[in-house]
C-alpha positions in Angstrom: -21.7 -176.9 8.1 -23.5 -175.6 5.0 -25.1 -172.8 7.2 -21.5 -171.8 8.3 -20.6 -171.6 4.6 -23.6 -169.2 4.2 -22.5 -167.0 7.1 -18.9 -167.1 5.5 -20.3 -165.8 2.3 -22.4 -162.9 3.8 -19.8 -161.9 5.8 -17.2 -161.2 2.8 -20.3 -159.6 0.6 -19.5 -156.3 2.6 -17.0 -154.5 0.5 -15.1 -153.2 3.3 -14.9 -156.3 5.2 -13.9 -158.5 2.0 -11.1 -155.7 1.6 -9.8 -156.7 4.8 -9.8 -160.1 4.3 -8.1 -159.8 0.9 -5.5 -157.8 2.5 -4.8 -160.4 5.1 -4.6 -163.0 2.2 -2.1 -160.8 0.1 0.2 -160.8 3.5 -0.2 -164.4 4.0 1.4 -166.2 6.1 2.0 -163.1 8.2 0.2 -161.8 10.9 -0.8 -158.6 10.8 -1.4 -156.0 13.8 -4.9 -154.7 14.1 -3.6 -151.2 13.9 -1.4 -151.7 10.6 -4.5 -153.1 9.2 -6.8 -149.9 10.0 -3.8 -147.7 9.0 -3.5 -149.5 5.6 -7.3 -149.5 4.9 -7.7 -145.8 6.3 -10.0 -147.2 9.0 -11.0 -146.1 12.1 -9.7 -148.6 14.8 -13.3 -149.3 16.1 -14.4 -149.9 12.5 -11.5 -152.3 11.9 -12.3 -153.9 15.2 -16.0 -154.9 14.2 -14.9 -156.0 11.1 -12.1 -158.3 12.2 -14.6 -159.7 14.7 -17.2 -160.3 12.3 -14.3 -162.2 9.9 -13.2 -164.0 12.8 -16.7 -165.1 13.9 -17.3 -166.4 10.5 -13.8 -168.5 11.0 -12.2 -166.8 8.0 -9.5 -165.3 10.4 -7.5 -166.2 13.4 -6.3 -164.0 16.2 -3.3 -164.3 18.0 -1.6 -162.4 20.4 2.1 -160.7 20.5 2.8 -158.8 24.0 -0.2 -156.0 23.9 -0.8 -156.5 20.2 -3.3 -158.4 18.5 -2.4 -160.1 15.3 -4.7 -161.7 12.5 -3.7 -164.1 9.9 -6.0 -165.4 7.0 -7.3 -168.9 7.8 -6.4 -170.6 4.7 -7.8 -174.1 5.6 -11.4 -172.3 6.1 -10.8 -170.3 2.6 -10.0 -173.7 1.0 -13.2 -175.4 2.6 -15.6 -172.7 1.4 -14.1 -172.7 -2.0 -14.7 -176.4 -2.1 -18.2 -176.1 -0.9 -18.8 -173.4 -3.8 -17.6 -176.4 -6.5 -19.2 -179.2 -5.1 -22.5 -177.4 -4.5 -22.5 -175.5 -7.8 -20.7 -177.7 -10.0 -22.6 -180.9 -9.0 -19.7 -183.4 -10.2 -18.0 -181.5 -12.8 -15.4 -179.3 -11.2 -13.5 -178.9 -14.4 -16.3 -176.2 -15.2 -15.8 -174.7 -12.1 -12.1 -174.9 -11.4 -10.5 -171.5 -10.3 -7.0 -171.8 -11.3 -5.1 -174.5 -13.7 -2.2 -176.3 -12.1 1.0 -174.6 -12.7 2.3 -175.6 -16.1 3.6 -173.5 -19.0 2.8 -174.1 -22.4 6.3 -174.8 -23.5 8.6 -177.8 -22.8 9.4 -177.3 -19.2 13.0 -178.3 -19.8 13.8 -175.4 -22.1 11.6 -173.0 -20.1 13.0 -169.8 -18.4 10.8 -168.4 -15.7 10.1 -164.1 -15.5 9.8 -163.4 -11.9 8.9 -159.8 -10.7 9.8 -158.7 -7.2 7.7 -155.6 -5.9 8.3 -152.9 -3.0 7.1 -149.7 -2.6 10.3 -147.3 -3.6 12.3 -150.1 -5.8 15.3 -148.6 -4.6 16.6 -151.5 -1.9 15.1 -154.6 -1.1 13.6 -155.4 -4.7 16.7 -154.2 -6.5 18.8 -156.7 -4.2 16.5 -159.5 -5.0 16.5 -158.7 -8.9 20.5 -158.8 -8.7 20.6 -161.9 -6.6 18.0 -163.9 -8.8 20.0 -163.0 -12.1 23.1 -164.2 -10.7 21.7 -167.5 -9.3 19.3 -168.0 -12.2 21.6 -170.3 -14.5 19.5 -169.8 -17.5 16.0 -170.7 -15.5 15.0 -167.3 -14.4 14.5 -163.8 -15.8 14.5 -161.3 -12.6 12.8 -157.6 -12.5 11.6 -155.6 -10.1 9.4 -152.3 -9.7 7.7 -150.3 -7.1 4.4 -149.2 -6.1 5.5 -145.8 -5.4 9.1 -145.8 -7.0 12.1 -143.3 -6.2 13.9 -141.7 -8.8 17.0 -143.3 -8.2 18.3 -146.3 -6.5 19.6 -146.3 -2.8 23.3 -145.6 -2.7 24.0 -147.9 0.2 22.2 -150.8 -1.9 24.3 -149.9 -5.1 27.4 -149.7 -2.9 26.8 -153.0 -1.2 25.9 -154.8 -4.8 29.1 -153.2 -6.3 31.2 -154.3 -3.6 29.7 -157.9 -4.0 30.6 -157.9 -7.8 27.2 -157.0 -9.3 27.0 -155.4 -12.6 24.4 -152.7 -11.5 24.4 -150.8 -14.8 20.9 -152.1 -15.8 19.1 -151.7 -12.5 16.6 -148.8 -12.3 13.7 -148.1 -10.2 10.3 -148.2 -12.1 6.7 -148.6 -11.4 4.6 -151.6 -11.6 2.7 -150.5 -14.5 5.4 -151.4 -16.8 4.8 -154.8 -16.3 0.8 -154.6 -17.0 0.8 -153.6 -20.9 0.5 -156.2 -23.4 4.2 -155.8 -24.4 5.4 -156.5 -20.7 6.9 -160.2 -20.0 4.5 -162.5 -18.9 4.8 -163.3 -15.4 5.3 -166.6 -13.8 6.0 -165.5 -10.4 5.3 -162.2 -8.3 6.8 -161.8 -5.0 6.1 -158.6 -2.5 9.3 -157.8 -0.4 8.1 -155.3 1.7 4.7 -155.2 3.9 3.7 -151.4 2.5 3.3 -152.9 -1.3 1.7 -156.1 -0.1 -1.1 -154.0 1.4 -1.8 -152.1 -1.5 -4.6 -153.8 -3.9 -3.1 -153.9 -7.2 -4.9 -155.1 -10.2 -4.7 -158.8 -11.1 -1.8 -159.9 -13.1 -2.6 -161.3 -16.5 -2.2 -165.0 -16.7 -2.6 -165.6 -12.9 1.3 -166.0 -11.9 1.9 -167.6 -8.4 2.4 -164.8 -6.0 3.8 -164.8 -2.2 4.9 -162.1 0.2 8.1 -162.5 1.5 7.9 -159.4 4.0 11.7 -158.3 4.9 12.8 -155.4 7.1 13.8 -152.3 5.6 17.5 -151.5 5.6 16.7 -147.9 4.7 15.2 -147.2 7.7 18.5 -147.8 9.3 20.3 -145.3 11.4 23.6 -144.9 12.8 27.0 -144.9 11.4 27.6 -145.7 7.6 28.8 -149.1 8.8 25.6 -149.7 11.0 23.5 -148.7 8.2 25.4 -151.4 5.8 25.0 -154.0 8.5 21.2 -153.4 8.2 21.5 -154.0 4.0 23.8 -156.9 4.6 21.1 -158.6 6.6 18.4 -157.9 4.3 20.8 -159.6 1.6 21.6 -162.7 3.7 17.7 -163.3 4.0 17.2 -162.8 0.4 20.2 -165.2 -0.7 18.8 -167.6 2.0 15.2 -167.8 0.1 16.1 -167.5 -3.3 18.8 -170.0 -2.9 16.0 -172.5 -1.7 13.4 -170.9 -4.5 15.8 -172.0 -7.4 16.3 -175.1 -5.9 12.5 -176.2 -6.0 11.7 -178.9 -8.4 9.4 -176.5 -10.5 8.8 -179.4 -13.2 7.2 -181.6 -11.0 5.2 -179.6 -8.4 1.6 -178.6 -9.1 0.5 -175.1 -8.1 -0.9 -175.8 -4.8 2.2 -177.7 -3.7 4.4 -174.9 -5.1 2.4 -172.3 -3.3 2.6 -174.0 0.0 6.6 -174.3 -0.8 6.8 -170.4 -1.4 4.8 -169.7 1.8 6.9 -171.8 4.0 10.0 -170.0 2.6 8.5 -166.6 3.6 8.6 -167.8 7.2 12.1 -168.1 7.1 13.9 -165.4 9.2 17.0 -166.7 9.2 19.9 -163.9 9.1 22.9 -165.8 10.6 24.3 -166.4 7.3 27.6 -165.3 6.3 27.5 -161.6 5.1 30.0 -161.7 2.4 30.3 -163.7 -0.8 
């Protein structure tokens, strides 16, 4: 077993293999197609295949098949074992010296705490904007919602704005903005960061100050919908329903009693919820 850990460390010591592994960790629990991985990392398909084979042989990722496509997912149990090995082997009974992250707790009284939540997508014109508006409505004083884009558009998507307006949301404060607004010293201290599009999750952003809990909630892009305006609006309604389902469950989590690991598992479980069969009206 110890030699296997050394093999895993050796595999991750290669910068491009590590980059590929980090992408799959950001996308977890999604299983990502090999072609999408190669495109996201600007790798030749043959090179990506070699790196994927090495990570799979080391037991750090798992492979599945969907039709003719090979899909890859980070093997988080193996990662936990590797981290545990490093702590046990290096710390020799003093894990408090090596503990990578503290349990999820805020410095202030939890009963009086509001949580800052950031939703990220590429353009910050539709999905992340809908998420910000929805969580603001569901917040009940417990959450402050924000959104940003890695490559934001200059204006919001008109169909997203129309749908939110028709549902009675106040859209006056919503705007597209770059994620860098949340990196500065005057930015709000984030407690949760969610990526809601695969392209944004594929990008390697700097680590967030304060180690907020992050999760990838990949959603279909309604902006890509074609057809009549009614058909396009249906795509926005479906994504809105998915977001409402996840955010309603998120706001119901007992944040005061969950430790960081349990909370991370709960958020990853919500990412697997693909239910769009909700009422599309409010």
